[in-house]
KEKE-3310 file (N, C-alpha, C; in steps of 0.2 Angstrom, whole numbers, plus 5000, padded with zeros to 4 digits):
npx = (5531:5547:5557:5564:5556:5564:5562:5563:5566:5565:5573:5565:5553:5540:5541:5547:5536:5526:5533:5533:5519:5517:5525:5518:5506:5510:5515:5503:5499:5506:5520:5538:5548:5559:5565:5574:5582:5586:5595:5587:5591:5583:5581:5593:5598:5592:5589:5589:5576:5562:5558:5569:5578:5579:5575:5563:5556:5564:5564:5563:5573:5585:5581:5576:5587:5595:5586:5586:5599:5598:5598:5587:5571:5558:5552:5545:5534:5528:5515:5513:5526:5532:5539:5529:5534:5541:5557:5566:5564:5558:5542:5525:5519:5509:5495:5491:5476:5469:5473:5469:5466:5469:5475:5482:5481:5492:5491:5501:5497:5483:5469:5465:5471:5469:5457:5460:5463:5472:5483:5499:5501:5513:5517:5522:5529:5535:5530:5526:5514:5505:5508:5505:5491:5487:5492:5483:5471:5474:5481:5489:5497:5513:5525:5536:5550:5549:5557:5562:5559:5542:5543:5553:5548:5537:5544:5551:5541:5537:5547:5550:5545:5532:5516:5509:5510:5509:5503:5502:5488:5488:5501:5504:5494:5496:5507:5503:5504:5496:5491:5480:5475:5475:5469:5458:5460:5449:5446:5458:5465:5472:5489:5492:5488:5490:5491:5491:5499:5513:5519:5533:5543:5556:5555:5558:5556:5545:5539:5540:5532:5519:5516:5515:5505:5494:5490:5485:5474:5460:5451:5458:5470:5464:5459:5471:5479:5472:5473:5487:5489:5483:5492:5504:5500:5498:5511:5518:5527:5537:5540:5529:5513:5501:5486:5476:5461:5453:5437:5427:5410:5395:5397:5401:5413:5421:5430:5442:5452:5467:5477:5490:5498:5514:5513:5500:5491:5485:5475:5468:5454:5445:5431:5424:5412:5410:5404:5411:5416:5419:5430:5444:5452:5451:5459:5468:5460:5454:5465:5469:5459:5461:5473:5469:5462:5472:5482:5494:5501:5503:5511:5522:5526:5530:5541:5549:5554:5546)
npy = (5411:5406:5406:5401:5405:5412:5411:5420:5418:5420:5408:5402:5390:5394:5405:5398:5389:5399:5403:5392:5390:5400:5396:5384:5389:5397:5387:5380:5389:5387:5390:5388:5386:5390:5388:5400:5401:5412:5420:5432:5448:5449:5436:5432:5439:5436:5441:5456:5467:5469:5482:5489:5487:5497:5499:5499:5485:5475:5461:5460:5467:5461:5452:5460:5467:5457:5453:5465:5464:5454:5441:5433:5432:5435:5440:5433:5439:5440:5451:5461:5463:5471:5487:5502:5511:5505:5498:5507:5503:5491:5483:5479:5464:5454:5451:5439:5429:5432:5425:5420:5435:5436:5438:5427:5420:5410:5400:5395:5387:5386:5398:5405:5414:5426:5432:5435:5449:5452:5446:5447:5444:5437:5440:5435:5443:5450:5461:5478:5483:5473:5472:5485:5485:5474:5478:5489:5482:5474:5481:5477:5467:5460:5462:5452:5450:5442:5433:5426:5412:5404:5391:5392:5401:5395:5384:5391:5396:5384:5382:5393:5403:5409:5416:5415:5417:5428:5425:5427:5421:5416:5412:5401:5392:5390:5381:5371:5372:5377:5377:5367:5373:5387:5403:5414:5431:5441:5454:5461:5471:5468:5469:5480:5473:5460:5442:5442:5438:5444:5446:5452:5460:5465:5482:5484:5472:5467:5455:5445:5452:5452:5438:5435:5444:5437:5430:5438:5444:5454:5459:5456:5464:5477:5479:5477:5487:5498:5497:5498:5511:5518:5516:5522:5535:5539:5540:5528:5514:5499:5503:5509:5507:5503:5498:5490:5486:5480:5475:5466:5465:5460:5470:5481:5490:5488:5497:5497:5505:5509:5518:5517:5522:5518:5511:5508:5515:5527:5530:5531:5528:5522:5520:5515:5513:5510:5510:5498:5503:5516:5515:5516:5527:5526:5523:5533:5544:5540:5540:5553:5559:5554:5560:5573:5572:5571:5561:5563:5568:5557:5549:5558:5557:5544:5544:5552:5544:5541)
npz = (5334:5337:5346:5362:5376:5390:5407:5421:5438:5456:5467:5477:5484:5482:5473:5462:5460:5455:5444:5436:5434:5425:5415:5411:5407:5396:5388:5385:5376:5366:5366:5368:5382:5396:5413:5423:5437:5451:5465:5475:5483:5494:5498:5501:5512:5527:5539:5542:5545:5533:5531:5535:5525:5516:5503:5490:5481:5485:5483:5470:5462:5459:5449:5440:5436:5430:5420:5412:5408:5399:5403:5404:5397:5402:5419:5433:5446:5463:5463:5473:5478:5469:5465:5464:5454:5441:5436:5424:5407:5409:5407:5412:5407:5409:5420:5431:5434:5450:5465:5482:5492:5505:5522:5534:5550:5558:5571:5586:5597:5597:5598:5610:5617:5610:5615:5628:5636:5646:5643:5635:5619:5607:5592:5575:5561:5546:5540:5540:5538:5542:5555:5560:5558:5566:5579:5580:5583:5593:5604:5616:5612:5607:5593:5583:5573:5557:5545:5529:5517:5514:5519:5528:5537:5543:5549:5559:5566:5573:5581:5589:5603:5600:5599:5587:5569:5555:5538:5520:5513:5499:5497:5505:5501:5488:5487:5494:5509:5518:5535:5544:5555:5552:5552:5544:5542:5541:5544:5541:5530:5514:5507:5493:5478:5483:5481:5468:5452:5443:5427:5419:5406:5395:5389:5375:5369:5360:5355:5364:5374:5368:5367:5381:5385:5381:5392:5401:5414:5413:5424:5436:5433:5432:5446:5453:5448:5452:5466:5467:5462:5472:5483:5477:5476:5489:5492:5497:5502:5505:5518:5523:5531:5522:5515:5503:5494:5479:5473:5461:5457:5450:5440:5446:5455:5471:5482:5495:5506:5517:5529:5541:5556:5562:5574:5575:5581:5575:5561:5545:5534:5519:5509:5493:5480:5463:5446:5435:5423:5426:5435:5434:5438:5452:5463:5464:5466:5478:5487:5486:5493:5506:5508:5509:5521:5530:5529:5524:5535:5543:5534:5534:5548:5549:5540:5547:5556:5567)
capx = (5537:5551:5562:5562:5555:5567:5558:5567:5562:5568:5573:5562:5548:5534:5543:5547:5529:5523:5536:5531:5513:5517:5528:5513:5501:5513:5516:5497:5498:5511:5527:5543:5550:5564:5566:5581:5582:5591:5593:5587:5594:5578:5581:5600:5598:5586:5590:5587:5568:5561:5557:5575:5583:5580:5574:5558:5558:5570:5563:5563:5578:5590:5578:5575:5594:5596:5581:5589:5605:5596:5599:5581:5566:5553:5552:5538:5534:5522:5514:5513:5533:5535:5538:5524:5537:5545:5563:5566:5566:5554:5535:5521:5516:5503:5493:5487:5470:5471:5472:5466:5470:5468:5480:5481:5485:5494:5493:5505:5494:5476:5468:5462:5475:5466:5452:5463:5465:5477:5489:5503:5503:5518:5515:5528:5528:5540:5526:5523:5506:5501:5510:5501:5484:5487:5492:5477:5466:5477:5487:5492:5502:5520:5527:5543:5552:5549:5560:5563:5553:5537:5545:5557:5544:5533:5548:5553:5535:5536:5553:5550:5539:5528:5509:5507:5513:5504:5505:5498:5485:5490:5508:5503:5489:5499:5512:5500:5507:5491:5490:5472:5473:5476:5462:5458:5459:5444:5446:5464:5465:5479:5494:5490:5490:5491:5487:5491:5506:5514:5524:5536:5548:5559:5550:5559:5554:5537:5537:5538:5526:5513:5515:5513:5499:5488:5489:5482:5467:5458:5448:5464:5474:5461:5459:5478:5481:5469:5476:5494:5488:5482:5499:5508:5498:5500:5519:5519:5531:5538:5540:5522:5507:5496:5482:5470:5458:5447:5434:5422:5404:5389:5399:5402:5419:5421:5437:5443:5459:5468:5484:5491:5504:5518:5511:5493:5486:5482:5474:5463:5451:5441:5428:5420:5409:5408:5403:5418:5419:5421:5434:5451:5456:5448:5464:5471:5455:5453:5471:5469:5454:5464:5478:5466:5460:5478:5486:5501:5504:5505:5517:5528:5528:5534:5547:5554:5556:5542)
capy = (5413:5400:5406:5399:5411:5411:5413:5422:5418:5418:5401:5399:5385:5398:5408:5393:5387:5404:5403:5386:5391:5404:5391:5379:5393:5399:5380:5379:5394:5385:5393:5385:5390:5387:5392:5402:5403:5417:5422:5439:5451:5448:5429:5431:5443:5434:5444:5463:5468:5471:5489:5492:5486:5503:5499:5496:5480:5471:5454:5461:5471:5456:5449:5466:5468:5451:5454:5470:5461:5449:5434:5429:5436:5438:5438:5432:5441:5442:5458:5465:5465:5475:5494:5505:5513:5499:5499:5509:5498:5485:5484:5474:5460:5451:5450:5432:5429:5433:5420:5423:5441:5437:5436:5421:5419:5403:5400:5389:5383:5388:5405:5407:5420:5432:5435:5437:5456:5453:5442:5450:5439:5438:5438:5436:5445:5455:5466:5483:5483:5468:5474:5491:5483:5469:5482:5493:5478:5470:5485:5475:5462:5462:5459:5450:5450:5435:5433:5419:5410:5402:5385:5394:5405:5390:5381:5396:5396:5378:5382:5399:5403:5414:5413:5414:5421:5430:5424:5428:5414:5413:5409:5395:5388:5388:5376:5366:5372:5380:5372:5366:5378:5393:5407:5420:5438:5445:5461:5464:5473:5466:5473:5481:5467:5454:5437:5443:5437:5449:5444:5458:5459:5471:5486:5483:5465:5466:5448:5442:5455:5449:5431:5435:5447:5432:5427:5444:5444:5461:5461:5457:5469:5483:5479:5477:5494:5503:5497:5501:5518:5521:5516:5526:5542:5540:5540:5523:5508:5494:5505:5512:5503:5505:5492:5492:5480:5482:5469:5467:5461:5463:5476:5486:5489:5491:5499:5499:5507:5513:5519:5517:5524:5511:5508:5506:5520:5532:5527:5534:5523:5525:5515:5518:5509:5514:5506:5496:5507:5522:5514:5516:5532:5526:5522:5539:5548:5538:5542:5560:5561:5553:5565:5579:5571:5571:5555:5566:5569:5550:5547:5562:5555:5538:5545:5555:5538:5541)
capz = (5338:5337:5351:5368:5381:5396:5412:5427:5445:5463:5468:5483:5482:5480:5467:5457:5458:5451:5437:5433:5432:5419:5410:5409:5403:5389:5384:5383:5370:5360:5366:5371:5388:5401:5419:5425:5444:5454:5472:5476:5489:5499:5500:5504:5519:5531:5546:5542:5543:5526:5531:5536:5520:5513:5496:5487:5476:5488:5480:5462:5459:5456:5443:5435:5433:5425:5414:5408:5405:5394:5405:5402:5393:5407:5426:5437:5453:5467:5461:5479:5479:5464:5466:5459:5449:5439:5433:5417:5402:5410:5407:5414:5401:5411:5427:5431:5438:5457:5470:5488:5494:5512:5527:5538:5557:5560:5578:5588:5601:5598:5598:5616:5619:5607:5619:5634:5636:5651:5640:5630:5614:5603:5585:5571:5555:5544:5537:5545:5537:5546:5562:5562:5559:5572:5585:5581:5585:5599:5606:5621:5610:5604:5587:5582:5566:5554:5538:5526:5513:5518:5523:5534:5542:5546:5553:5564:5571:5577:5585:5594:5609:5598:5599:5580:5564:5549:5532:5515:5511:5493:5497:5508:5497:5481:5488:5499:5515:5523:5540:5545:5561:5550:5552:5539:5545:5537:5546:5539:5523:5511:5503:5486:5473:5486:5478:5460:5450:5438:5422:5416:5401:5392:5385:5368:5367:5359:5353:5371:5377:5364:5370:5388:5385:5380:5399:5405:5416:5414:5430:5441:5431:5434:5453:5456:5446:5457:5473:5467:5462:5479:5486:5474:5477:5496:5493:5501:5500:5510:5525:5525:5532:5518:5513:5498:5490:5475:5471:5456:5458:5447:5436:5451:5459:5478:5484:5502:5508:5523:5530:5548:5559:5563:5580:5574:5585:5571:5555:5541:5530:5514:5505:5488:5475:5457:5440:5433:5418:5429:5441:5432:5442:5459:5468:5464:5469:5485:5490:5487:5498:5512:5509:5512:5528:5535:5528:5523:5541:5545:5530:5537:5554:5547:5537:5552:5561:5574)
cpx = (5541:5556:5560:5562:5559:5564:5562:5563:5567:5568:5570:5556:5542:5536:5543:5540:5526:5526:5534:5524:5513:5520:5522:5507:5504:5514:5509:5495:5502:5518:5531:5546:5556:5564:5573:5581:5588:5590:5592:5590:5589:5578:5588:5600:5591:5585:5587:5579:5567:5561:5564:5580:5583:5579:5567:5560:5564:5570:5564:5569:5583:5587:5578:5582:5596:5592:5584:5595:5604:5598:5593:5576:5560:5555:5545:5539:5528:5521:5515:5521:5535:5533:5533:5527:5542:5552:5562:5568:5562:5547:5531:5518:5510:5502:5489:5481:5472:5469:5469:5470:5471:5475:5478:5485:5486:5496:5497:5501:5487:5475:5465:5465:5472:5461:5454:5466:5471:5484:5492:5505:5509:5517:5521:5526:5533:5537:5524:5516:5502:5502:5505:5493:5482:5487:5486:5471:5468:5483:5491:5497:5508:5521:5534:5544:5552:5551:5561:5558:5548:5539:5549:5553:5540:5538:5550:5547:5535:5542:5553:5544:5534:5520:5506:5511:5508:5507:5500:5495:5487:5496:5508:5499:5492:5504:5510:5503:5502:5490:5482:5470:5473:5469:5463:5456:5455:5444:5453:5464:5472:5483:5491:5493:5491:5487:5488:5498:5507:5520:5527:5541:5551:5555:5552:5557:5547:5535:5535:5532:5520:5511:5512:5506:5493:5486:5485:5475:5464:5455:5454:5468:5471:5461:5466:5481:5478:5472:5483:5494:5487:5488:5503:5507:5499:5507:5521:5524:5532:5538:5534:5517:5501:5493:5477:5468:5452:5444:5428:5416:5398:5391:5400:5409:5419:5428:5437:5451:5461:5476:5485:5497:5508:5515:5503:5488:5482:5481:5468:5460:5446:5437:5424:5418:5407:5407:5410:5421:5421:5427:5442:5455:5454:5453:5467:5466:5454:5459:5471:5464:5457:5470:5475:5463:5466:5483:5493:5505:5507:5511:5523:5531:5532:5541:5552:5556:5552:5537)
cpy = (5407:5400:5403:5405:5409:5415:5414:5421:5417:5410:5398:5394:5389:5401:5404:5390:5392:5404:5397:5386:5395:5400:5387:5383:5395:5392:5379:5383:5392:5387:5388:5389:5386:5391:5394:5405:5407:5418:5429:5442:5449:5441:5428:5433:5441:5437:5451:5463:5471:5479:5493:5491:5492:5504:5496:5490:5476:5464:5454:5464:5467:5454:5454:5467:5463:5451:5459:5468:5455:5442:5429:5434:5439:5436:5438:5434:5441:5449:5463:5467:5470:5483:5497:5509:5508:5502:5502:5504:5492:5487:5478:5471:5457:5451:5444:5433:5428:5427:5423:5430:5441:5435:5431:5422:5412:5402:5394:5384:5385:5396:5408:5414:5427:5436:5437:5444:5457:5450:5446:5445:5441:5435:5439:5438:5450:5461:5471:5485:5479:5470:5480:5489:5478:5473:5487:5489:5475:5475:5482:5469:5465:5459:5458:5449:5443:5436:5426:5417:5406:5396:5387:5397:5400:5386:5385:5396:5390:5378:5387:5399:5409:5411:5412:5418:5422:5428:5426:5421:5411:5410:5402:5390:5386:5382:5371:5366:5375:5375:5372:5371:5385:5397:5413:5426:5442:5452:5465:5465:5471:5471:5475:5476:5461:5448:5437:5441:5441:5446:5451:5456:5466:5475:5485:5476:5464:5459:5444:5445:5453:5442:5431:5439:5443:5429:5432:5443:5451:5463:5461:5463:5476:5484:5480:5484:5499:5503:5500:5509:5522:5521:5521:5534:5544:5541:5534:5518:5503:5496:5509:5507:5505:5499:5495:5485:5482:5475:5471:5462:5464:5470:5482:5485:5492:5491:5500:5500:5510:5514:5520:5520:5517:5508:5506:5510:5525:5529:5531:5528:5526:5519:5518:5513:5512:5508:5504:5500:5514:5521:5515:5521:5531:5526:5529:5544:5547:5541:5549:5563:5560:5558:5572:5579:5570:5565:5557:5566:5562:5548:5551:5559:5548:5539:5548:5550:5538:5536)
cpz = (5339:5343:5357:5373:5388:5402:5419:5433:5451:5463:5474:5480:5479:5474:5461:5455:5454:5444:5433:5431:5426:5414:5407:5405:5396:5385:5381:5377:5365:5360:5370:5377:5392:5407:5420:5432:5446:5461:5472:5483:5495:5502:5503:5511:5522:5538:5546:5540:5536:5526:5532:5531:5515:5506:5494:5482:5478:5485:5473:5459:5456:5449:5438:5432:5428:5419:5409:5404:5400:5396:5404:5399:5397:5414:5429:5444:5456:5466:5467:5481:5474:5465:5461:5454:5447:5436:5426:5412:5403:5410:5410:5408:5403:5418:5427:5435:5446:5461:5477:5490:5501:5516:5531:5545:5557:5567:5580:5592:5602:5598:5604:5618:5616:5611:5626:5634:5641:5648:5634:5624:5610:5596:5580:5564:5553:5541:5542:5544:5541:5553:5564:5563:5565:5578:5586:5584:5592:5602:5612:5619:5608:5597:5586:5575:5563:5547:5536:5521:5517:5522:5529:5539:5546:5551:5560:5569:5575:5582:5590:5598:5607:5598:5592:5576:5558:5543:5526:5513:5504:5493:5500:5504:5491:5481:5493:5506:5520:5529:5542:5551:5558:5550:5548:5543:5541:5538:5544:5532:5520:5509:5496:5482:5476:5483:5471:5458:5443:5433:5419:5411:5399:5388:5377:5365:5366:5357:5359:5374:5374:5366:5377:5389:5384:5387:5403:5407:5417:5420:5435:5439:5433:5442:5456:5454:5451:5463:5473:5466:5468:5483:5484:5476:5484:5497:5497:5498:5505:5517:5527:5526:5528:5515:5508:5495:5486:5473:5466:5457:5455:5443:5440:5454:5466:5480:5491:5503:5514:5524:5538:5550:5561:5569:5580:5577:5580:5564:5551:5536:5525:5511:5499:5483:5469:5452:5438:5428:5420:5434:5440:5437:5450:5464:5469:5468:5476:5489:5491:5492:5505:5514:5512:5519:5533:5534:5527:5530:5544:5541:5533:5543:5553:5545:5542:5557:5567:5574)
residu = (MET:ASN:LYS:ILE:ILE:ARG:ILE:GLY:THR:ARG:ASP:SER:GLN:LEU:ALA:VAL:TRP:GLN:ALA:THR:LEU:VAL:GLN:SER:LEU:LEU:LYS:ALA:LYS:GLY:PHE:GLN:THR:GLU:LEU:VAL:PRO:LEU:LYS:SER:ASP:GLY:ASP:ILE:ASP:LEU:VAL:THR:PRO:LEU:TYR:ALA:MET:GLY:VAL:GLN:GLY:VAL:PHE:THR:LYS:THR:LEU:ASP:SER:ALA:LEU:LEU:SER:ASP:ARG:PHE:ASP:ILE:ALA:VAL:HIS:SER:MET:LYS:ASP:VAL:PRO:THR:GLN:MET:ALA:GLN:GLY:ILE:VAL:ALA:ALA:ALA:VAL:LEU:PRO:ARG:ALA:SER:HIS:LYS:ASP:LEU:LEU:VAL:PRO:LYS:ASN:GLY:THR:GLU:PHE:LEU:SER:ASP:THR:ALA:TYR:SER:GLY:LEU:ILE:ALA:THR:SER:SER:ILE:ARG:ARG:LYS:ALA:GLN:TRP:LEU:ASN:ARG:TYR:PRO:HIS:HIS:ARG:ILE:THR:ASN:LEU:ARG:GLY:ASN:VAL:ASN:THR:ARG:LEU:ARG:LYS:LEU:SER:GLU:GLU:ASN:TRP:ASP:GLY:ALA:ILE:PHE:ALA:ALA:ALA:GLY:LEU:GLU:ARG:ILE:ASN:LEU:ARG:PRO:GLU:THR:ALA:ILE:GLU:LEU:ASP:TRP:MET:LEU:PRO:ALA:PRO:ALA:GLN:GLY:ALA:ILE:LEU:VAL:VAL:CYS:ARG:GLU:THR:ASP:THR:THR:THR:PHE:GLU:ALA:CYS:ALA:LEU:LEU:ASN:ASP:PRO:ASP:THR:GLU:LEU:CYS:ALA:THR:ILE:GLU:ARG:ASP:PHE:LEU:LYS:THR:LEU:MET:GLY:GLY:CYS:SER:THR:PRO:ILE:SER:ALA:LEU:ALA:GLU:ILE:GLU:ASN:LYS:MET:LEU:ARG:PHE:ARG:GLY:ASN:ILE:PHE:SER:LEU:ASP:GLY:ALA:ALA:HIS:LEU:ALA:ILE:GLU:LYS:THR:VAL:ALA:VAL:GLU:ASP:ALA:ARG:GLU:LEU:GLY:THR:ILE:ALA:ALA:ASN:GLU:LEU:LEU:GLU:GLN:GLY:ALA:ASP:LYS:ILE:VAL:ALA:THR:ILE:ARG:ASN:GLY:ASN)
# end
């Protein structure tokens, strides 16, 4: 292939890092590339809470439009930001090996407040998934909205009177910004596909698709697909606190998923382990079991604004 593969990316430090990783991987396969940075709506509006912006794919739709308009050949996304129903004309070309799936608490002044049940801690996050799981564990705490790229959010934490903020480990670690004080929240299930990077291209561009397919990691693709099927079947999106994690070990796949009410008070959880070769439909199966147990009522309550 002689053409230069144009790589579309958001212009934040983390997004450019991810796109540069894809660029280096394609270069190692013998392909010529160039980066084409753009601002997404999610980067421009740093005030409105993500769940109030009213659209799935708030960080991906600008790139998707430019990709379909042939401004570049591929777009690189954090997979957890990509809607489960991708834009018509766009297909997944590669899922890269997953980094850490975990969430981190970055405390401002230590973590003693976590064990003080009389103290109403103030935690910053823009994710209602993190908010719901946090309030389930610490119902006496308060949550404040936190928007902006990783650098902006770390700066806001240093400036505000918050007790801590929650971040994705992968985002901080990729650009070497993980504070030494950060604590892994092992009890918090991640967003579906958290820590995975997705490369997409136009459905009609088979040449570029075949080039990017060389980068695909089958295990990460399987796990992320199962997690996203769980999300899709539960009819969840950015405005629904749904978490999922699939992990492969010794040819077995362990799946864990849950759904919470917005205040964290109500929730349903499920765990299943099957052989890898039998796992492809596991996300859908698990979600349907939770729907039978009443998850649809939690979703309906959220959609009604309660």
